[in-house]
N, C-alpha and C positions, 0 to 999 in steps of 0.2 A: 504494500500500500504506500503510495506517494501522495503526500498532501500538497495542495496547490494553494498558495496564499497571496491574496491581493490586499495589501495593507494601504488603505487610502486615508485621506485627511479626516474623514468622519466615520467610515465603516471598515471593518475587517471582514472580508469575504473569504471563505475557505471551501475549496472543493477537493477532490481526490480522484485517483484512479488506481485500480487494482491491475497489476501486471499479470499477463498470462504465464502459466508455467512454460518453461522452455525445454525443448528436447536436448539442447546442448548441455555440456558439463560446465561447472564453474571454471572460469579461466579460458574457455573456448572463445575464439575470436568472434564467433557468431552468437555468443551468449553474454550480453552486456551485464555489468556488475554494479550493484548498489550496495555500498558498505560491505563489499566482498561476497554478496549473495547473488547468485545468478538470477537474471530476470529476462523477460522477453522484450523485444524492441517494439512490440505492438501492444497498446493498452487493451485490456479485455473489457473494462467497464469504467465509465465515468460516474460521478455523483448524479443522482436524479435531479437535485436542486442544490444550489450553493447554500451553505450555512453562513449567516451574517451576524456580526457582533458590533456593538458600539466600540469603536477603536480607542476610546478613552477609558474603557473598563479594563484594568490591568489583570483581572482574574478570569474574565469570560473564556478566553481560549484554553487556559489550563483546566478550568472546570469541565469544559466540553471534552478535552482530550481524556480526562479521567473516566468518561462514560463509554469510550470506544472498546469494543471487544477485540478488534484487530488493531494492533499497534503499528503506526507508520514507520517505515524504514528510513524515510527521507522526506524533507519538506523543501519544495522549490517555490520561490516567491519573489515578489517585487514589493518594495516598501517606499512610499513617498511621504510617510508620516513623521519622518525625522529619526535621528539616531537613537534617541531614548526609547521610542516605541519599538524600533527594530530590535534593540537589546532586550526589551521586555518579552517580545515574541520568541526570540532566541532562548531566553531563560525558561519560558513556559514549555517549549518543546524539549529542551535539554532535560528537564525534570522527568520527562516521559521517554528518555532515551532516543530522541529523534533529532538528528542534526538538520540545520537549515542552510540552504544555499541560495543567496540572493542574486537574482539576475540584474545586471546593470546595463546601462546603455553603452553602445559602442558603434563603430562605423558599419558593422554588418552583424546581423543576428540570423543565423541560418542563411536563407536566400534573400532576406529582406535587407536592403541597403538604407542607411540612415543619411539623409542629405543635410542634416544640421551642420552649420559652419564648425561648431565644436560638438561632435556627436555625443560626448558624455553629458552635455547639458540637457539633452532631451530626457524628459521623465521616463523612467523605465516602464511604467505602466502604459504609457502611450505607445512605445515601441512594441511591447509584448501584445497589446490589444490589437495593433495593426497586423501582427503576425497571426493572431487568432482569427481575424477576418480572412487573411490570405489562406489560411488552412482550409477554408471552405470552398475555395475557388479552383477552377481548372488552370493549367499552365498559361493558356492564352486568354487571360481574363481582361476585361476592360479596366480603365482607371476606376478607383473608388474613393469615396469620401466617408470617413467615420466621424460622426458627431457624438460625443459623450457628455451627458448632462449630469455632472456630479456637483461637489462643492465648487469646483471650477468647471466651466464648459470648455472642451477642447474640440477643434474641428480640423482633422488631419487628412491629407491627400496622398495616395500612393498610385503610381502609374503602372501601365502594363509591363514595364520593365522591372517591377518590384523595387522601385526607388521611392522612398518617402521624401517628398519634395518640400514639405513644410506645413505649418498649420497655425491656428489661432488658439490663444488662451484668454479667457475673460471670466468674470464671475458667473457662477451658475445661478439658476432661478432663485433658489432659497437665499443665497448670499446676496444677490441683488436686493431682494426684499428686506432682509435684515439690515443691510447697510444703509438703506434709506431711513428705516425706523431709528437706527442708532445714530446716524450722522446728521439728522435734521431735527429741528425742534417741534415741527408741527405735522410730520407725516407718520401715519400709523404703520403697524405691521399688517400689511393689507391682505385681505382675502376677498377678492372681487371677481366679477366675470370679465371676460375679454370681449371687447367690442371696438368697432371702428372709431366711434366718437364717444369716449367716456364722459359721463355727466356727474360723476362723483369721484372722490379721491381714491377710494378702494379700486374702482374700475380703472382709473387712470394709471395707477401703479401696476395692477395686474396686466393691463393691456400693453403698457410700456415694456414690461419684462418680456412678455411673449413676443412682442414685435422685435425687440433687440435680439432675442435668441433665434427666432425664425429668420429674421433678416440676415443674420450671420451665416446660417446654414445655406440659404439661397445664394448668398454672395460667393461662398466657397464652392458650391456645386457649379455655378456658372463659370467661375474661374477655372475649375478643373476641366469642364467641357471645352472652354476656349483654348486652354493650354494644350490639350491633347487632340483637339479637333474631332472629338467624338463624345457621345453621352457617357457620363460617369455614373456608376452605381452609387447608391447612397445607403449607408448603414447608420443606425442610431442605437444608443445604449445609455444606461444610467437612470438613477432614480428620479431625476428631474424631467425625464422625457414626457410623462403623462401631462405635466403642467403646460407644456408648450406644444404638444402634439397637434392639437386641432389647428392652431394658428400656423404652424409650420406646414402642415399638409395643405391648408387653404392657400398659402402663399406659393407653395410649389406648384399647385394646380394652376394658379394664375400665371406663373412663369411658364409652365408647359403650354398653356394656350398661346402665349406670345412667341415661344421658341419652336413649337412643334414637337417637343420631347418632354413628357411629364415624368419626373422621377418618382419612384415609389420608395419611401423609407422602409428599410427592412430592420426590424427591431432584433437586437442580440442581447440575450439576458446576461451573459458573462464572457465578453470577448477576452478580458485579461486571463481568466482561467482557461479559456480555450487555447490561448497562446502558450500558457504554462504547460498545459497537457501535451501540446506538440513538442515542447522542449523536453518534458519528462520522458517522452517516448524515444528520445535519442539514446544511442548506446552508452554514453557516459554523460548524463546531464550535469554532474557536478563539475565538469570541465568547461561548461559554457560561461 
Protein backbone atom coordinates (compact mmCIF):
# COMPACT_ATOMS: atom_id res chain seq x y z
CA UNK A 1 0.00 0.00 0.00
CA UNK A 2 1.36 3.41 -1.04
CA UNK A 3 -0.22 6.55 0.40
CA UNK A 4 -0.71 9.57 -1.88
CA UNK A 5 -0.61 12.88 0.00
CA UNK A 6 -1.73 16.28 -1.24
CA UNK A 7 -0.90 18.80 1.49
CA UNK A 8 -2.56 22.07 0.52
CA UNK A 9 -2.98 25.41 2.24
CA UNK A 10 -6.25 24.47 3.93
CA UNK A 11 -6.87 20.77 3.34
CA UNK A 12 -4.86 17.56 3.48
CA UNK A 13 -6.12 15.03 0.93
CA UNK A 14 -4.98 11.43 1.14
CA UNK A 15 -5.41 8.66 -1.38
CA UNK A 16 -3.68 5.32 -1.85
CA UNK A 17 -3.05 2.48 -4.20
CA UNK A 18 -2.42 -1.19 -3.60
CA UNK A 19 0.30 -2.65 -5.78
CA UNK A 20 -0.36 -5.96 -7.56
CA UNK A 21 1.70 -8.96 -6.53
CA UNK A 22 4.54 -9.50 -8.97
CA UNK A 23 5.71 -12.73 -10.53
CA UNK A 24 9.30 -11.56 -10.28
CA UNK A 25 11.61 -12.05 -7.35
CA UNK A 26 12.93 -9.30 -5.08
CA UNK A 27 15.88 -7.70 -6.79
CA UNK A 28 14.73 -8.75 -10.27
CA UNK A 29 15.07 -5.86 -12.74
CA UNK A 30 11.42 -6.39 -13.65
CA UNK A 31 10.37 -6.30 -10.03
CA UNK A 32 10.52 -2.74 -8.61
CA UNK A 33 11.23 -2.38 -4.92
CA UNK A 34 9.65 -0.26 -2.20
CA UNK A 35 11.61 -0.34 1.05
CA UNK A 36 13.25 -3.53 -0.21
CA UNK A 37 9.94 -5.28 -0.85
CA UNK A 38 9.17 -6.35 -4.40
CA UNK A 39 6.12 -4.72 -5.96
CA UNK A 40 4.46 -4.45 -9.33
CA UNK A 41 4.86 -1.54 -11.74
CA UNK A 42 1.11 -1.40 -12.31
CA UNK A 43 -1.27 -0.34 -9.53
CA UNK A 44 -4.04 -2.82 -8.81
CA UNK A 45 -6.47 -0.48 -7.09
CA UNK A 46 -6.93 3.19 -6.25
CA UNK A 47 -8.88 4.66 -3.37
CA UNK A 48 -12.65 4.88 -4.11
CA UNK A 49 -12.63 8.44 -2.75
CA UNK A 50 -9.96 10.61 -1.22
CA UNK A 51 -9.92 11.20 2.53
CA UNK A 52 -9.71 14.88 3.48
CA UNK A 53 -8.60 16.52 6.71
CA UNK A 54 -8.23 20.06 7.98
CA UNK A 55 -4.55 20.69 7.32
CA UNK A 56 -4.29 22.77 10.49
CA UNK A 57 -5.24 19.79 12.67
CA UNK A 58 -1.92 18.20 13.70
CA UNK A 59 -3.51 14.97 14.94
CA UNK A 60 -6.00 14.11 12.17
CA UNK A 61 -3.62 12.18 9.92
CA UNK A 62 -2.06 10.16 12.75
CA UNK A 63 -5.46 9.28 14.17
CA UNK A 64 -6.62 8.06 10.76
CA UNK A 65 -3.45 6.03 10.20
CA UNK A 66 -4.16 4.23 13.45
CA UNK A 67 -7.44 2.91 12.04
CA UNK A 68 -5.87 1.22 9.00
CA UNK A 69 -5.76 -2.56 8.83
CA UNK A 70 -3.16 -2.50 6.04
CA UNK A 71 -0.13 -0.43 6.96
CA UNK A 72 1.41 1.62 4.12
CA UNK A 73 4.94 0.87 2.99
CA UNK A 74 5.56 4.34 1.57
CA UNK A 75 3.92 7.74 1.24
CA UNK A 76 4.42 9.85 -1.87
CA UNK A 77 3.28 13.44 -1.66
CA UNK A 78 3.42 17.13 -2.42
CA UNK A 79 3.36 19.80 0.27
CA UNK A 80 2.65 23.49 -0.32
CA UNK A 81 1.60 24.18 3.29
CA UNK A 82 5.09 25.01 4.55
CA UNK A 83 7.97 23.22 6.20
CA UNK A 84 6.36 22.97 9.63
CA UNK A 85 3.30 21.20 8.25
CA UNK A 86 5.49 18.93 6.13
CA UNK A 87 7.47 17.97 9.23
CA UNK A 88 4.23 17.21 11.10
CA UNK A 89 3.08 14.89 8.32
CA UNK A 90 6.49 13.22 8.27
CA UNK A 91 6.36 12.62 12.03
CA UNK A 92 2.79 11.25 11.93
CA UNK A 93 3.77 8.78 9.22
CA UNK A 94 7.04 7.83 10.94
CA UNK A 95 5.13 6.83 14.08
CA UNK A 96 3.40 4.22 11.92
CA UNK A 97 6.59 3.05 10.22
CA UNK A 98 5.88 4.78 6.92
CA UNK A 99 8.53 6.94 5.22
CA UNK A 100 7.41 9.85 3.06
CA UNK A 101 9.00 11.05 -0.17
CA UNK A 102 8.10 14.58 -1.23
CA UNK A 103 7.88 15.34 -4.94
CA UNK A 104 9.36 18.72 -5.81
CA UNK A 105 9.21 20.77 -8.99
CA UNK A 106 11.94 20.44 -11.53
CA UNK A 107 12.54 21.02 -15.25
CA UNK A 108 10.90 17.71 -16.21
CA UNK A 109 8.74 15.22 -14.35
CA UNK A 110 8.38 12.01 -16.36
CA UNK A 111 7.35 13.21 -19.83
CA UNK A 112 5.97 16.59 -18.67
CA UNK A 113 8.31 19.54 -19.23
CA UNK A 114 8.18 22.60 -16.99
CA UNK A 115 8.43 25.90 -18.86
CA UNK A 116 8.88 28.12 -15.78
CA UNK A 117 11.92 30.42 -16.01
CA UNK A 118 13.04 28.93 -12.68
CA UNK A 119 11.39 25.48 -12.69
CA UNK A 120 11.75 24.94 -8.94
CA UNK A 121 9.54 27.97 -8.24
CA UNK A 122 6.47 26.26 -9.68
CA UNK A 123 4.29 24.76 -6.95
CA UNK A 124 4.79 21.01 -6.92
CA UNK A 125 1.03 20.51 -6.63
CA UNK A 126 0.51 22.36 -9.92
CA UNK A 127 3.11 20.29 -11.78
CA UNK A 128 1.83 17.00 -10.37
CA UNK A 129 -1.82 17.88 -11.08
CA UNK A 130 -0.94 18.60 -14.71
CA UNK A 131 0.74 15.20 -14.83
CA UNK A 132 -2.51 13.76 -13.44
CA UNK A 133 -4.49 15.31 -16.30
CA UNK A 134 -1.91 14.12 -18.82
CA UNK A 135 -2.21 10.55 -17.49
CA UNK A 136 -5.78 10.46 -18.81
CA UNK A 137 -4.88 11.49 -22.35
CA UNK A 138 -3.64 9.79 -25.49
CA UNK A 139 -0.15 10.58 -26.82
CA UNK A 140 -1.55 12.85 -29.56
CA UNK A 141 -3.65 15.00 -27.26
CA UNK A 142 -4.78 18.59 -27.89
CA UNK A 143 -3.55 21.42 -25.69
CA UNK A 144 -5.31 21.61 -22.36
CA UNK A 145 -6.03 24.12 -19.63
CA UNK A 146 -6.46 23.10 -15.99
CA UNK A 147 -8.25 25.53 -13.64
CA UNK A 148 -8.02 24.60 -9.95
CA UNK A 149 -10.20 26.52 -7.50
CA UNK A 150 -8.74 26.19 -4.02
CA UNK A 151 -7.46 28.69 -1.48
CA UNK A 152 -5.76 30.11 -4.55
CA UNK A 153 -7.05 29.67 -8.07
CA UNK A 154 -4.47 28.51 -10.59
CA UNK A 155 -5.05 28.22 -14.34
CA UNK A 156 -2.31 26.36 -16.20
CA UNK A 157 -1.77 25.41 -19.84
CA UNK A 158 0.02 22.42 -21.38
CA UNK A 159 0.59 21.97 -25.10
CA UNK A 160 0.43 18.92 -27.38
CA UNK A 161 4.20 18.66 -26.92
CA UNK A 162 3.72 18.09 -23.16
CA UNK A 163 5.29 21.42 -22.23
CA UNK A 164 3.71 23.47 -19.46
CA UNK A 165 3.95 27.00 -20.85
CA UNK A 166 2.71 28.98 -17.85
CA UNK A 167 -0.33 29.92 -15.82
CA UNK A 168 -2.11 32.30 -13.48
CA UNK A 169 -2.30 32.48 -9.69
CA UNK A 170 -4.87 34.63 -7.90
CA UNK A 171 -7.09 34.37 -4.80
CA UNK A 172 -9.69 31.63 -4.85
CA UNK A 173 -13.41 32.36 -4.37
CA UNK A 174 -13.41 31.94 -0.59
CA UNK A 175 -10.26 34.01 -0.15
CA UNK A 176 -11.69 36.79 -2.32
CA UNK A 177 -14.80 36.89 -0.15
CA UNK A 178 -12.97 36.83 3.18
CA UNK A 179 -10.40 39.43 2.07
CA UNK A 180 -13.17 41.90 1.24
CA UNK A 181 -14.81 41.36 4.62
CA UNK A 182 -11.45 41.61 6.42
CA UNK A 183 -9.94 44.48 4.47
CA UNK A 184 -12.86 46.89 4.30
CA UNK A 185 -14.94 48.58 6.95
CA UNK A 186 -18.39 48.22 5.44
CA UNK A 187 -18.43 45.04 3.33
CA UNK A 188 -19.88 41.82 4.75
CA UNK A 189 -18.81 38.21 4.36
CA UNK A 190 -21.21 37.94 1.45
CA UNK A 191 -23.56 35.13 0.53
CA UNK A 192 -25.56 36.29 -2.47
CA UNK A 193 -26.77 35.18 -5.86
CA UNK A 194 -24.84 35.83 -9.07
CA UNK A 195 -26.55 38.18 -11.48
CA UNK A 196 -25.64 40.49 -14.36
CA UNK A 197 -26.70 43.64 -12.55
CA UNK A 198 -26.52 43.22 -8.77
CA UNK A 199 -28.83 45.42 -6.70
CA UNK A 200 -27.47 44.74 -3.20
CA UNK A 201 -24.05 44.34 -1.62
CA UNK A 202 -24.23 40.58 -1.18
CA UNK A 203 -25.16 40.12 -4.84
CA UNK A 204 -22.48 42.58 -5.91
CA UNK A 205 -19.72 40.70 -4.09
CA UNK A 206 -20.88 37.22 -5.16
CA UNK A 207 -21.26 38.36 -8.77
CA UNK A 208 -17.89 40.10 -8.74
CA UNK A 209 -16.12 36.99 -7.46
CA UNK A 210 -17.80 34.73 -10.02
CA UNK A 211 -17.08 37.19 -12.82
CA UNK A 212 -13.39 37.42 -11.89
CA UNK A 213 -12.95 33.64 -11.69
CA UNK A 214 -14.93 32.88 -14.85
CA UNK A 215 -13.31 35.69 -16.79
CA UNK A 216 -9.84 34.40 -15.99
CA UNK A 217 -10.80 30.90 -17.18
CA UNK A 218 -12.13 32.22 -20.48
CA UNK A 219 -9.06 34.44 -20.91
CA UNK A 220 -6.65 31.53 -20.53
CA UNK A 221 -8.72 29.19 -22.71
CA UNK A 222 -8.78 31.77 -25.50
CA UNK A 223 -5.05 32.40 -25.07
CA UNK A 224 -4.33 28.66 -25.37
CA UNK A 225 -6.50 28.32 -28.48
CA UNK A 226 -4.77 31.30 -30.10
CA UNK A 227 -1.27 30.14 -29.10
CA UNK A 228 -1.66 26.63 -30.53
CA UNK A 229 -4.02 27.42 -33.38
CA UNK A 230 -6.55 24.80 -32.27
CA UNK A 231 -9.24 24.38 -29.59
CA UNK A 232 -7.90 23.49 -26.17
CA UNK A 233 -9.52 21.04 -23.76
CA UNK A 234 -10.59 22.47 -20.42
CA UNK A 235 -10.39 20.72 -17.04
CA UNK A 236 -11.49 22.09 -13.68
CA UNK A 237 -10.89 20.99 -10.10
CA UNK A 238 -11.06 22.15 -6.50
CA UNK A 239 -13.59 22.85 -3.81
CA UNK A 240 -14.35 26.34 -5.11
CA UNK A 241 -15.58 25.13 -8.50
CA UNK A 242 -19.29 24.76 -7.57
CA UNK A 243 -19.40 28.42 -6.54
CA UNK A 244 -18.25 29.67 -9.94
CA UNK A 245 -19.43 26.82 -12.18
CA UNK A 246 -22.64 28.39 -13.44
CA UNK A 247 -21.04 31.71 -14.34
CA UNK A 248 -18.04 30.02 -15.95
CA UNK A 249 -20.18 27.74 -18.10
CA UNK A 250 -22.41 30.65 -19.10
CA UNK A 251 -19.44 32.76 -20.15
CA UNK A 252 -17.83 29.86 -22.00
CA UNK A 253 -21.07 29.30 -23.92
CA UNK A 254 -21.16 32.97 -24.93
CA UNK A 255 -17.54 32.73 -26.00
CA UNK A 256 -18.32 29.60 -28.01
CA UNK A 257 -21.14 31.33 -29.83
CA UNK A 258 -18.68 34.02 -30.89
CA UNK A 259 -15.75 31.75 -31.79
CA UNK A 260 -17.54 28.68 -33.13
CA UNK A 261 -15.97 26.37 -30.53
CA UNK A 262 -17.64 25.86 -27.16
CA UNK A 263 -15.41 24.27 -24.51
CA UNK A 264 -16.94 21.86 -22.00
CA UNK A 265 -15.29 21.97 -18.57
CA UNK A 266 -14.43 18.44 -17.41
CA UNK A 267 -14.41 18.20 -13.61
CA UNK A 268 -11.59 16.19 -12.00
CA UNK A 269 -12.01 15.20 -8.37
CA UNK A 270 -8.35 14.71 -7.46
CA UNK A 271 -5.81 15.51 -10.21
CA UNK A 272 -2.90 15.86 -7.74
CA UNK A 273 -3.55 12.36 -6.40
CA UNK A 274 -3.90 11.09 -9.99
CA UNK A 275 -0.45 12.47 -10.76
CA UNK A 276 0.99 10.97 -7.59
CA UNK A 277 -0.55 7.59 -8.46
CA UNK A 278 1.21 7.71 -11.82
CA UNK A 279 4.51 8.49 -10.11
CA UNK A 280 3.94 5.78 -7.50
CA UNK A 281 3.59 3.20 -10.27
CA UNK A 282 7.11 3.96 -11.50
CA UNK A 283 9.75 1.28 -10.80
CA UNK A 284 11.50 3.40 -8.14
CA UNK A 285 9.21 6.25 -7.01
CA UNK A 286 11.59 7.33 -4.24
CA UNK A 287 14.16 8.31 -6.88
CA UNK A 288 11.84 10.88 -8.45
